[in-house]
NUKOLTOR-12536 format. One line per field, with one value per atom (N, C-alpha, C, O): residue number from 1; atom name; residue in three letters; x, z, y. Coordinates in steps of 0.001 Angstrom, whole numbers, plus 500000, padded with zeros to 6 digits. Layout:
N
i (NUM  ...)
at (CA  ...)
aa (ala  ...)
east (X  ...)
up (Z  ...)
north (Y  ...)
//
This chain:
198
i (1  1  1  1  2  2  2  2  3  3  3  3  4  4  4  4  5  5  5  5  6  6  6  6  7  7  7  7  8  8  8  8  9  9  9  9  10  10  10  10  11  11  11  11  12  12  12  12  13  13  13  13  14  14  14  14  15  15  15  15  16  16  16  16  17  17  17  17  18  18  18  18  19  19  19  19  20  20  20  20  21  21  21  21  22  22  22  22  23  23  23  23  24  24  24  24  25  25  25  25  26  26  26  26  27  27  27  27  28  28  28  28  29  29  29  29  30  30  30  30  31  31  31  31  32  32  32  32  33  33  33  33  34  34  34  34  35  35  35  35  36  36  36  36  37  37  37  37  38  38  38  38  39  39  39  39  40  40  40  40  41  41  41  41  42  42  42  42  43  43  43  43  44  44  44  44  45  45  45  45  46  46  46  46  47  47  47  47  48  48  48  48  49  49  49  49  50  50  50  50  51  51  51  51  52  52  52  52  53  53  53  53  54  54  54  54  55  55  55  55  56  56  56  56  57  57  57  57  58  58  58  58  59  59  59  59  60  60  60  60  61  61  61  61  62  62  62  62  63  63  63  63  64  64  64  64  65  65  65  65  66  66  66  66  67  67  67  67  68  68  68  68  69  69  69  69  70  70  70  70  71  71  71  71  72  72  72  72  73  73  73  73  74  74  74  74  75  75  75  75  76  76  76  76  77  77  77  77  78  78  78  78  79  79  79  79  80  80  80  80  81  81  81  81  82  82  82  82  83  83  83  83  84  84  84  84  85  85  85  85  86  86  86  86  87  87  87  87  88  88  88  88  89  89  89  89  90  90  90  90  91  91  91  91  92  92  92  92  93  93  93  93  94  94  94  94  95  95  95  95  96  96  96  96  97  97  97  97  98  98  98  98  99  99  99  99  100  100  100  100  101  101  101  101  102  102  102  102  103  103  103  103  104  104  104  104  105  105  105  105  106  106  106  106  107  107  107  107  108  108  108  108  109  109  109  109  110  110  110  110  111  111  111  111  112  112  112  112  113  113  113  113  114  114  114  114  115  115  115  115  116  116  116  116  117  117  117  117  118  118  118  118  119  119  119  119  120  120  120  120  121  121  121  121  122  122  122  122  123  123  123  123  124  124  124  124  125  125  125  125  126  126  126  126  127  127  127  127  128  128  128  128  129  129  129  129  130  130  130  130  131  131  131  131  132  132  132  132  133  133  133  133  134  134  134  134  135  135  135  135  136  136  136  136  137  137  137  137  138  138  138  138  139  139  139  139  140  140  140  140  141  141  141  141  142  142  142  142  143  143  143  143  144  144  144  144  145  145  145  145  146  146  146  146  147  147  147  147  148  148  148  148  149  149  149  149  150  150  150  150  151  151  151  151  152  152  152  152  153  153  153  153  154  154  154  154  155  155  155  155  156  156  156  156  157  157  157  157  158  158  158  158  159  159  159  159  160  160  160  160  161  161  161  161  162  162  162  162  163  163  163  163  164  164  164  164  165  165  165  165  166  166  166  166  167  167  167  167  168  168  168  168  169  169  169  169  170  170  170  170  171  171  171  171  172  172  172  172  173  173  173  173  174  174  174  174  175  175  175  175  176  176  176  176  177  177  177  177  178  178  178  178  179  179  179  179  180  180  180  180  181  181  181  181  182  182  182  182  183  183  183  183  184  184  184  184  185  185  185  185  186  186  186  186  187  187  187  187  188  188  188  188  189  189  189  189  190  190  190  190  191  191  191  191  192  192  192  192  193  193  193  193  194  194  194  194  195  195  195  195  196  196  196  196  197  197  197  197  198  198  198  198)
at (N  CA  C  O  N  CA  C  O  N  CA  C  O  N  CA  C  O  N  CA  C  O  N  CA  C  O  N  CA  C  O  N  CA  C  O  N  CA  C  O  N  CA  C  O  N  CA  C  O  N  CA  C  O  N  CA  C  O  N  CA  C  O  N  CA  C  O  N  CA  C  O  N  CA  C  O  N  CA  C  O  N  CA  C  O  N  CA  C  O  N  CA  C  O  N  CA  C  O  N  CA  C  O  N  CA  C  O  N  CA  C  O  N  CA  C  O  N  CA  C  O  N  CA  C  O  N  CA  C  O  N  CA  C  O  N  CA  C  O  N  CA  C  O  N  CA  C  O  N  CA  C  O  N  CA  C  O  N  CA  C  O  N  CA  C  O  N  CA  C  O  N  CA  C  O  N  CA  C  O  N  CA  C  O  N  CA  C  O  N  CA  C  O  N  CA  C  O  N  CA  C  O  N  CA  C  O  N  CA  C  O  N  CA  C  O  N  CA  C  O  N  CA  C  O  N  CA  C  O  N  CA  C  O  N  CA  C  O  N  CA  C  O  N  CA  C  O  N  CA  C  O  N  CA  C  O  N  CA  C  O  N  CA  C  O  N  CA  C  O  N  CA  C  O  N  CA  C  O  N  CA  C  O  N  CA  C  O  N  CA  C  O  N  CA  C  O  N  CA  C  O  N  CA  C  O  N  CA  C  O  N  CA  C  O  N  CA  C  O  N  CA  C  O  N  CA  C  O  N  CA  C  O  N  CA  C  O  N  CA  C  O  N  CA  C  O  N  CA  C  O  N  CA  C  O  N  CA  C  O  N  CA  C  O  N  CA  C  O  N  CA  C  O  N  CA  C  O  N  CA  C  O  N  CA  C  O  N  CA  C  O  N  CA  C  O  N  CA  C  O  N  CA  C  O  N  CA  C  O  N  CA  C  O  N  CA  C  O  N  CA  C  O  N  CA  C  O  N  CA  C  O  N  CA  C  O  N  CA  C  O  N  CA  C  O  N  CA  C  O  N  CA  C  O  N  CA  C  O  N  CA  C  O  N  CA  C  O  N  CA  C  O  N  CA  C  O  N  CA  C  O  N  CA  C  O  N  CA  C  O  N  CA  C  O  N  CA  C  O  N  CA  C  O  N  CA  C  O  N  CA  C  O  N  CA  C  O  N  CA  C  O  N  CA  C  O  N  CA  C  O  N  CA  C  O  N  CA  C  O  N  CA  C  O  N  CA  C  O  N  CA  C  O  N  CA  C  O  N  CA  C  O  N  CA  C  O  N  CA  C  O  N  CA  C  O  N  CA  C  O  N  CA  C  O  N  CA  C  O  N  CA  C  O  N  CA  C  O  N  CA  C  O  N  CA  C  O  N  CA  C  O  N  CA  C  O  N  CA  C  O  N  CA  C  O  N  CA  C  O  N  CA  C  O  N  CA  C  O  N  CA  C  O  N  CA  C  O  N  CA  C  O  N  CA  C  O  N  CA  C  O  N  CA  C  O  N  CA  C  O  N  CA  C  O  N  CA  C  O  N  CA  C  O  N  CA  C  O  N  CA  C  O  N  CA  C  O  N  CA  C  O  N  CA  C  O  N  CA  C  O  N  CA  C  O  N  CA  C  O  N  CA  C  O  N  CA  C  O  N  CA  C  O  N  CA  C  O  N  CA  C  O  N  CA  C  O  N  CA  C  O  N  CA  C  O  N  CA  C  O  N  CA  C  O  N  CA  C  O  N  CA  C  O  N  CA  C  O  N  CA  C  O  N  CA  C  O  N  CA  C  O  N  CA  C  O  N  CA  C  O  N  CA  C  O  N  CA  C  O  N  CA  C  O  N  CA  C  O  N  CA  C  O  N  CA  C  O  N  CA  C  O  N  CA  C  O  N  CA  C  O  N  CA  C  O  N  CA  C  O  N  CA  C  O  N  CA  C  O  N  CA  C  O  N  CA  C  O  N  CA  C  O  N  CA  C  O  N  CA  C  O  N  CA  C  O  N  CA  C  O)
aa (unk  unk  unk  unk  unk  unk  unk  unk  unk  unk  unk  unk  unk  unk  unk  unk  unk  unk  unk  unk  unk  unk  unk  unk  unk  unk  unk  unk  unk  unk  unk  unk  unk  unk  unk  unk  unk  unk  unk  unk  unk  unk  unk  unk  unk  unk  unk  unk  unk  unk  unk  unk  unk  unk  unk  unk  unk  unk  unk  unk  unk  unk  unk  unk  unk  unk  unk  unk  unk  unk  unk  unk  unk  unk  unk  unk  unk  unk  unk  unk  unk  unk  unk  unk  unk  unk  unk  unk  unk  unk  unk  unk  unk  unk  unk  unk  unk  unk  unk  unk  unk  unk  unk  unk  unk  unk  unk  unk  unk  unk  unk  unk  unk  unk  unk  unk  unk  unk  unk  unk  unk  unk  unk  unk  unk  unk  unk  unk  unk  unk  unk  unk  unk  unk  unk  unk  unk  unk  unk  unk  unk  unk  unk  unk  unk  unk  unk  unk  unk  unk  unk  unk  unk  unk  unk  unk  unk  unk  unk  unk  unk  unk  unk  unk  unk  unk  unk  unk  unk  unk  unk  unk  unk  unk  unk  unk  unk  unk  unk  unk  unk  unk  unk  unk  unk  unk  unk  unk  unk  unk  unk  unk  unk  unk  unk  unk  unk  unk  unk  unk  unk  unk  unk  unk  unk  unk  unk  unk  unk  unk  unk  unk  unk  unk  unk  unk  unk  unk  unk  unk  unk  unk  unk  unk  unk  unk  unk  unk  unk  unk  unk  unk  unk  unk  unk  unk  unk  unk  unk  unk  unk  unk  unk  unk  unk  unk  unk  unk  unk  unk  unk  unk  unk  unk  unk  unk  unk  unk  unk  unk  unk  unk  unk  unk  unk  unk  unk  unk  unk  unk  unk  unk  unk  unk  unk  unk  unk  unk  unk  unk  unk  unk  unk  unk  unk  unk  unk  unk  unk  unk  unk  unk  unk  unk  unk  unk  unk  unk  unk  unk  unk  unk  unk  unk  unk  unk  unk  unk  unk  unk  unk  unk  unk  unk  unk  unk  unk  unk  unk  unk  unk  unk  unk  unk  unk  unk  unk  unk  unk  unk  unk  unk  unk  unk  unk  unk  unk  unk  unk  unk  unk  unk  unk  unk  unk  unk  unk  unk  unk  unk  unk  unk  unk  unk  unk  unk  unk  unk  unk  unk  unk  unk  unk  unk  unk  unk  unk  unk  unk  unk  unk  unk  unk  unk  unk  unk  unk  unk  unk  unk  unk  unk  unk  unk  unk  unk  unk  unk  unk  unk  unk  unk  unk  unk  unk  unk  unk  unk  unk  unk  unk  unk  unk  unk  unk  unk  unk  unk  unk  unk  unk  unk  unk  unk  unk  unk  unk  unk  unk  unk  unk  unk  unk  unk  unk  unk  unk  unk  unk  unk  unk  unk  unk  unk  unk  unk  unk  unk  unk  unk  unk  unk  unk  unk  unk  unk  unk  unk  unk  unk  unk  unk  unk  unk  unk  unk  unk  unk  unk  unk  unk  unk  unk  unk  unk  unk  unk  unk  unk  unk  unk  unk  unk  unk  unk  unk  unk  unk  unk  unk  unk  unk  unk  unk  unk  unk  unk  unk  unk  unk  unk  unk  unk  unk  unk  unk  unk  unk  unk  unk  unk  unk  unk  unk  unk  unk  unk  unk  unk  unk  unk  unk  unk  unk  unk  unk  unk  unk  unk  unk  unk  unk  unk  unk  unk  unk  unk  unk  unk  unk  unk  unk  unk  unk  unk  unk  unk  unk  unk  unk  unk  unk  unk  unk  unk  unk  unk  unk  unk  unk  unk  unk  unk  unk  unk  unk  unk  unk  unk  unk  unk  unk  unk  unk  unk  unk  unk  unk  unk  unk  unk  unk  unk  unk  unk  unk  unk  unk  unk  unk  unk  unk  unk  unk  unk  unk  unk  unk  unk  unk  unk  unk  unk  unk  unk  unk  unk  unk  unk  unk  unk  unk  unk  unk  unk  unk  unk  unk  unk  unk  unk  unk  unk  unk  unk  unk  unk  unk  unk  unk  unk  unk  unk  unk  unk  unk  unk  unk  unk  unk  unk  unk  unk  unk  unk  unk  unk  unk  unk  unk  unk  unk  unk  unk  unk  unk  unk  unk  unk  unk  unk  unk  unk  unk  unk  unk  unk  unk  unk  unk  unk  unk  unk  unk  unk  unk  unk  unk  unk  unk  unk  unk  unk  unk  unk  unk  unk  unk  unk  unk  unk  unk  unk  unk  unk  unk  unk  unk  unk  unk  unk  unk  unk  unk  unk  unk  unk  unk  unk  unk  unk  unk  unk  unk  unk  unk  unk  unk  unk  unk  unk  unk  unk  unk  unk  unk  unk  unk  unk  unk  unk  unk  unk  unk  unk  unk  unk  unk  unk  unk  unk  unk  unk  unk  unk  unk  unk  unk  unk  unk  unk  unk  unk  unk  unk  unk  unk  unk  unk  unk  unk  unk  unk  unk  unk  unk  unk  unk  unk  unk  unk  unk  unk  unk  unk  unk  unk  unk  unk  unk  unk  unk  unk  unk  unk  unk  unk  unk  unk  unk  unk  unk  unk  unk  unk  unk  unk  unk  unk  unk  unk  unk)
east (502134  501901  502673  503315  502749  503050  502045  501064  502052  501324  501261  502030  500394  500186  501452  501648  502547  503490  504864  505895  504876  505882  506845  507922  506637  507655  507981  508638  507618  508001  509254  509505  510182  511510  511462  512374  510523  510587  509534  509420  508859  507781  508339  509499  507343  508230  508717  509655  508027  508585  509727  510723  509785  511253  512528  513717  511848  513224  513647  514791  512294  512763  513815  514883  513540  514194  515630  516595  515698  517127  518089  519269  517298  517916  518286  519462  517386  517784  518962  519634  519286  520191  521512  522525  521366  522505  523208  524423  522352  522601  523349  524297  522694  523184  524475  525417  524584  526369  526957  528105  526602  527632  527908  529088  526935  527114  526594  526776  526057  525543  523966  523359  523508  522149  521878  520828  523008  523002  522746  522268  523026  522808  521346  521050  520328  519273  518406  518126  517982  516828  515785  516022  514422  513517  513859  513449  514722  515046  515941  515644  516910  517905  517322  517524  516762  516047  515236  515344  514246  513404  514384  514220  515029  515734  516435  516273  517296  517881  516919  517283  515465  514727  513945  513326  514056  513227  511743  510923  511390  510120  509984  510992  508745  508331  508389  507959  508928  508858  507542  507588  506468  505221  504973  504016  505616  505324  506374  506201  507307  507990  506811  506221  506567  505021  504154  503817  503639  502740  503001  502055  504160  504365  505183  505293  505660  506504  506137  506443  505261  504899  505729  505359  506932  508057  509584  509780  510526  511941  512156  512744  511971  512079  511398  512145  510115  509807  510335  510248  510831  511778  513073  513443  513684  514508  514478  515324  513460  512907  512844  513258  512248  512157  513094  512988  514388  515528  516362  517103  516288  516549  515978  516556  514733  514029  514486  514848  514401  515128  516459  516715  517297  518883  518679  519433  517817  517311  516891  517582  516039  515593  516810  517010  517453  518687  519726  520312  519921  521176  520173  520840  518809  518439  518383  518944  518014  518380  519612  519589  520716  522302  522251  522811  521724  521949  521187  521557  519844  519377  519907  519789  520338  520836  522238  522615  522829  523792  523404  522779  523451  523150  523612  524793  523001  523433  524555  524630  525513  526682  526482  525552  527034  526990  527476  527060  528149  528538  527738  527993  526725  526120  527399  527267  528388  528953  529881  530124  530336  530879  529957  530387  528364  527520  527468  527327  527617  527500  528944  528901  529984  531374  530968  531135  530453  529945  529066  529275  528060  527003  527724  527497  528680  529448  530258  530391  530900  531673  530813  531092  529736  528991  528404  528357  527859  527584  528659  528430  529958  530843  531225  531674  531142  531357  530266  530531  529149  528034  528399  528233  528881  528947  530408  530511  531131  532436  532212  532720  530932  530984  530172  530312  529166  528260  528060  526986  528896  528792  527632  527000  527407  526442  524742  523776  524802  523596  523573  522583  524766  524676  524480  523986  525037  524484  523132  522517  522513  521040  520438  519412  520923  520149  520260  519353  521588  521924  522111  522468  522016  522150  521092  521186  519964  518679  517572  517185  517222  516402  515123  514884  514228  513363  513522  512657  514814  514735  515184  514894  515834  515993  514495  514245  513552  512301  511398  510295  511797  510784  510765  511600  509779  509516  510972  511566  511402  512680  513802  514661  513760  514972  514612  515569  513550  513244  513384  513797  513128  513513  515081  515568  515888  517147  517886  518794  517274  517384  517114  517797  515891  515207  516216  516263  517235  518293  519041  519250  519576  520678  520064  520821  518782  518089  517749  517626  517656  517681  519084  519184  520160  521374  521847  522826  521583  521636  520878  521571  519765  518796  519271  519227  519826  520444  521459  521596  522400  523646  523300  523939  522105  521419  521071  521429  520368  519854  521010  520841  522221  523278  524019  524924  523581  524059  525498  526454  525374  526803  526746  527722  525448  525638  525679  525208  526251  526817  525823  525830  525093  524297  522804  522542  521860  520412  520587  521490  519464  519467  519464  520455  518459  518235  519521  519713  520277  521602  522538  522997  522885  523905  523237  523929  522071  521604  521881  522256  521568  521952  523539  524106  524134  525481  526290  527187  525656  526334  525900  526651  524708  524239  525143  525808  524928  525617  527362  528006  527770  529149  529685  530693  528757  528923  528806  529863  527572  527383  528353  528826  528698  529824  531096  531761  531422  532846  532567  533446  531490  531322  531288  531943  530696  530351  532157  532826  532412  534158  534917  535731  534791  535593  535546  536510  534017  533670  534216  534714  534164  534656  536173  536685  536891  538533  538711  538155  539530  540107  540763  541512  540329  540629  542223  542520  543260  544621  544846  545696  543942  544335  543497  543775  542418  541765  542538  543312  542364  543281  542268  541279  542568  541731  541434  540287  542416  542213  541315  541010  540824  539826  538383  537879  537950  536685  536662  535741  538173  538134  538191  537325  539089  539317  538070  537568  537515  535961  535010  534440  535094  534341  534328  533321  535721  536334  535830  535327  536084  535877  534213  533833  533663  532338  531978  531451  532102  532199  532676  532065  533649  534189  533349  533056  532646  531763  530414  529839  529860  528513  528494  527400  529811  529284  530554  531508  530277  531392  531925  531262  533175  533751  532892  532667  532509  531809  530090  529832  529266  527812  527916  528670  527102  526908  525790  525720  524783  523609  522674  522877  521369  519932  520591  521491  520023  520448  519735  518562  520571  519960  518462  518249  517680  516436  516628  517533  515481  515502  515573  515600)
up (273173  272031  271164  271387  270073  268706  267729  268013  266495  265362  264316  264443  263520  262371  261471  260788  261658  260805  261408  260895  262635  263306  262653  263234  261193  260655  259490  258575  259390  258409  258775  259862  257594  257927  258052  258657  257540  257375  258488  258693  259096  260167  261039  261387  261670  262583  264057  264784  264191  265374  265007  265695  263949  263517  263331  263404  263041  262809  264322  264748  265069  266599  267183  267662  267130  267767  267070  267663  265658  265158  265671  265963  265748  266393  267581  267846  268618  269972  269933  270964  269080  269049  268696  269394  267440  267209  268198  268153  269090  269994  271202  271882  271279  272636  272235  273023  271395  270833  270728  271173  270304  270432  271574  271739  272844  273908  275137  276154  275362  276199  276466  275676  277340  278090  278141  277835  278560  278969  277622  277723  276420  275243  274858  274298  275163  274796  275536  276714  274966  275576  274370  273205  274973  273858  272797  271648  273184  272207  271181  269989  271559  270827  269920  268711  270292  269584  268460  267259  269160  267888  266914  265739  267067  266284  265293  264079  265890  265229  264155  263077  264930  264042  262834  261933  262943  262155  262414  261497  263814  264254  265279  265938  265604  266597  268133  268115  269206  270421  270879  271239  270836  271121  270315  270707  269139  268440  269444  269396  270185  270799  271936  271946  272745  273643  273193  273842  271838  271519  271167  271349  270658  270496  271692  271656  272610  273794  275166  276054  275409  276542  277496  277905  277829  278139  277923  277291  278504  278049  278800  278006  279658  280175  279207  278623  278918  278005  276579  275907  276137  274820  275098  274222  276267  276515  276887  276857  277229  277120  275926  275736  275041  273667  272833  271785  273248  272589  273082  272275  274335  275069  274327  273905  274290  273777  272303  271942  271532  270032  270309  269791  271045  271182  271786  271345  272726  272723  271491  271091  270863  269711  268596  267949  268584  267400  268211  267406  269101  269916  269943  269855  270040  269776  268472  268267  267538  266361  265803  264762  266250  266242  266842  266201  267960  268729  268435  268864  267659  267122  265658  265091  265236  263812  263548  262512  264977  264960  265085  266142  264381  264497  265943  266280  266485  267806  267725  266830  268488  268571  268782  269529  268371  268600  270319  271089  270516  272212  272810  272352  273895  274531  275324  275402  275753  276553  275769  276344  274851  273641  273099  272717  273060  272635  274144  274124  275021  276471  276122  276154  275849  275389  274225  274421  273026  272176  272674  272513  273297  273972  274870  274792  275816  276558  275727  275960  274575  274011  273252  273324  272478  272004  272742  272265  274043  275116  275067  274656  275461  275738  274821  275104  273353  272102  271966  271466  272484  272355  273208  272796  274361  275086  274644  274722  274326  273776  272851  272813  271497  270504  270416  269648  271610  271889  273356  273908  273884  275380  275956  276950  275179  275939  275759  276488  274534  274162  275449  276085  275589  276369  278305  279291  278166  279656  279602  280578  278790  278773  278799  279466  278174  278349  279553  279940  280206  281310  282335  283402  282369  283637  284152  285147  283400  283763  284119  283324  285360  285752  284653  283980  284539  283756  282552  282294  281756  280558  280609  279719  281686  282087  282102  281567  282933  283220  281965  281940  281043  279615  279151  279463  278307  277635  276685  276640  276158  275271  276046  275544  277218  278297  278918  279330  279111  279370  278374  278707  276997  275647  275835  275940  275868  276068  276996  276686  278321  279320  279045  279431  278227  278127  277276  277501  276021  275080  276158  276181  277200  278090  278842  279262  279156  279998  279010  279409  277782  276739  276585  276557  276483  276513  277735  277646  278733  280188  280026  280247  279733  279567  278836  279250  277629  276588  277135  277098  277790  278743  279951  280153  280552  281619  280806  281072  279881  279067  278620  278543  278316  277670  279049  278890  280319  281686  281884  282569  281238  281616  282737  283217  283144  284265  285615  285780  286688  287777  288803  289870  288781  289420  288962  287767  289802  289076  287933  287896  286944  286023  286317  285934  287188  287763  288096  287844  288721  289411  288260  288004  287480  286416  285595  285452  285027  284705  284845  284049  286366  287077  287181  287047  287388  287604  286166  286064  285201  283677  283358  282744  283819  283511  284534  284133  285477  286487  286402  286538  286189  285887  284311  284083  283608  282021  282241  282092  282622  282622  283488  283059  284566  285466  284775  284898  284044  283435  281994  281470  281611  280228  280956  280412  282212  282679  282878  282317  283768  284135  282731  282804  281726  280662  280046  279678  280044  279544  280190  279606  281848  282444  282698  283336  282003  281820  280545  279485  280754  279510  278378  278711  277207  276043  276248  276420  276203  276296  277349  277219  278783  279656  280023  280894  279028  279004  278849  277901  279657  279579  279000  279618  277800  277111  277586  277402  278373  279250  280319  280767  280833  281702  281492  282280  280225  279725  279704  280100  279015  278691  280187  280502  281130  282521  283127  283451  283319  283880  283656  284387  281964  281357  281611  281802  281661  281994  283404  283692  284235  285553  286050  286725  285371  285331  284850  285675  283629  282890  283783  283587  284722  285034  286111  286394  287135  288263  288080  288989  286720  286700  285683  285493  284906  283986  284323  285086  283647  284095  282496  281461  282638  281138  280743  279561  281606  281148  281575  282753  280928  281271  282872  283187  283541  284998  285184  286158  283964  284041  284184  283796  284879  285169  285538  286371  284788  284841  286238  286503  287040  288314  287935  286947  288957  288971  288828  289375  287865  287523  288793  288720)
north (335309  336365  335896  334869  336530  336093  336128  336816  335471  336215  334721  333768  334805  334028  333752  332746  335226  335242  334896  335332  334013  333933  333180  333050  332473  331545  332475  331977  333753  334593  335179  335698  335037  335363  337131  337694  337797  339179  339856  341064  338883  339554  340120  339900  341197  341962  341140  341467  340295  339274  338811  339035  338140  337544  338407  338095  339717  340715  341224  341383  341450  341625  340591  340971  339612  338278  338174  337691  338706  338706  339701  339509  340969  341907  341768  342016  341334  341091  340007  339993  339226  338234  338935  338897  339625  340407  341503  341693  342207  343020  342169  342561  340952  340252  339705  339792  339297  338704  340099  340074  341317  342420  342776  343083  342882  343688  342905  343574  341810  341105  341479  342203  341069  341310  343187  343751  343774  344920  345728  346858  345231  345693  345945  347001  344926  344670  345758  345538  346859  347692  347709  347389  348209  348142  349222  349059  350514  351251  350730  350797  350269  349567  348469  348577  347636  346404  347051  346805  348087  348520  349236  348906  349831  350640  349614  349733  348502  347586  346509  346040  346298  345671  346524  345958  347794  348759  348745  348682  348810  348771  349654  349912  350274  351369  350258  349105  350835  350212  349421  348244  350112  349357  348269  347601  347798  346568  345226  344008  345900  344759  344461  343381  345358  345120  344246  343256  344584  343801  342452  341685  341916  340756  339909  338684  340633  340234  340431  339635  341844  342096  342955  344056  342335  343182  342526  341488  343248  343043  341582  340848  341114  339956  339053  338267  339007  338008  337999  336972  339016  339376  338398  337616  338482  337400  336186  335292  336233  334651  333954  332811  334775  334278  334223  333586  335029  334894  333696  333135  333278  332023  330795  329794  331143  329843  329462  328342  330588  330361  329749  328662  330318  329475  328173  327306  327788  326364  325815  324879  326121  325536  325266  324238  326343  326069  324920  324196  324750  324130  322750  321719  322544  321149  320924  319848  321364  321106  320841  320185  321198  320716  319539  318650  319182  317865  317065  315972  316992  315853  315639  314553  316438  316321  315270  314723  315249  313927  312876  312784  311716  310464  309565  309651  309014  308371  307691  306849  307855  307002  305435  305129  304674  303035  302839  301974  303573  303314  304646  305760  304453  305345  306489  307710  305821  306532  307422  308484  307289  308133  309185  310274  308773  309770  311144  312366  310367  311418  312380  313610  311743  312709  313631  314835  313238  314176  315262  316464  314723  315830  316776  317983  316232  317426  318299  319500  317572  318734  319626  320823  319245  320151  321154  322288  320873  321878  322772  323909  322417  323578  324304  325414  323833  324226  325567  326660  325190  326203  327543  328691  327208  328292  329164  330388  328540  329259  330107  331228  329345  330058  331456  332408  331202  332253  332635  332397  333118  333088  333794  333436  334900  336003  335258  335484  334323  333446  332298  331938  331919  330511  331245  330698  332462  332948  333180  332751  333708  333866  332522  332387  331514  330351  329487  328750  329637  328586  329648  329149  330679  331547  332302  333022  332122  332693  331460  330604  331591  330143  330138  329136  331535  331664  330660  329823  330818  330296  328528  327729  328246  326821  325990  324910  326908  326040  326207  325661  326867  326838  325701  324852  325498  324156  324202  323125  325002  325027  324446  323722  324776  324283  323129  322474  322681  321317  320482  319372  320687  319730  319472  318346  320809  320411  319459  318688  319673  318547  317189  316241  317126  315883  314938  313729  315728  314838  314423  313210  315173  314594  313621  312746  313522  312394  310999  309841  311442  310257  309666  308440  310420  309664  309366  308624  309612  308995  307721  306728  307510  306439  305575  304417  305826  304709  304090  302867  305038  304690  303307  302275  303793  302849  301445  300297  301866  300380  299455  298238  300068  299248  298543  297724  298911  298504  299223  298858  300118  301156  302092  302669  302207  303377  302782  301656  303501  302977  303632  303019  304553  305358  305705  305573  306120  306082  307205  308041  307041  308200  309076  309699  309887  311163  312130  313319  311202  311708  311854  312967  310711  311074  312137  313146  312155  313534  314779  315639  314784  316186  316269  317353  315263  315530  316084  316921  315338  315726  317335  318093  317694  318716  320036  320992  319739  320707  320872  321913  319775  319692  320545  321214  320242  320453  321894  322507  322720  323813  324501  325553  324097  324640  324847  325876  323846  324053  325012  325697  324922  326172  327239  328128  327655  329015  329538  330405  328699  328708  329039  329959  328542  328434  329988  330659  330385  331790  332792  333754  332623  333763  333948  334868  332772  332847  333557  333273  334494  335332  334089  333170  334321  333259  332779  331597  333929  333435  332551  331671  332711  331952  330412  329589  330398  329214  327818  327685  326899  325522  324594  324201  324274  323259  322175  321770  321339  320454  320508  319403  321443  321700  320778  319978  321170  320406  318958  318244  318463  317158  316653  315837  317032  316471  316457  315380  317491  317377  316195  315385  316504  315298  314186  313504  313755  312273  311818  310733  312913  312833  312124  311168  313082  312658  311507  310760  311052  310052  308872  307821  308848  307739  307590  306428  308931  308704  308085  307486  308267  307682  306431  305901  305838  304872  303638  303785  302640  301644  300992  301053  300428  300100  298801  298543  298143  296939  296795  297043  296520  296488  295688  294768  296245  295742  294673  293923  294697  293914  294930  296080  294440  295539  296745  296852  297731  299168  299618  299354  300295  301013  301954  302657  301700  302474  303965  304595  304587  306016  306856  308085)
//
């Protein structure tokens, strides 16, 4: 679904996505109803169905846009000289995304449909590429697929835990401690020689 005006900032589709994202930030997924989104976007409810089909597809489109924005921010940073340091930066950026926009993060990382989308797969591929560079540098102690899965699971779990913790009670050391534990489990201080098989 979509149209030739998808890139137009004032197209109905773009206004609908922007309105849904604003409502999401203000009140979470529960705040997104066809009526609320259509009113906020200045369109009639049938317009939402014409572009997205149903509410779940609209939520998928909002999550996909969130992944695209996230990917743009991740790829805007030049690679670090040290691939392990690049893993640290990626982890920190991931946690920052979740804490800056918890409702969008939950939509992106707590819905299996969003993670399985092309945009979700592209986000995971950036992590896999960072793991691959670490392996190519001889610094990976486990297979690439295991390393990527572990970083993804631990990073997402840490972020979800921080989101669920009231802000005054959040321990900033949680993310750093989890990050360093994962990095210690998957990397070495010195190159090992040939990388483990993917």
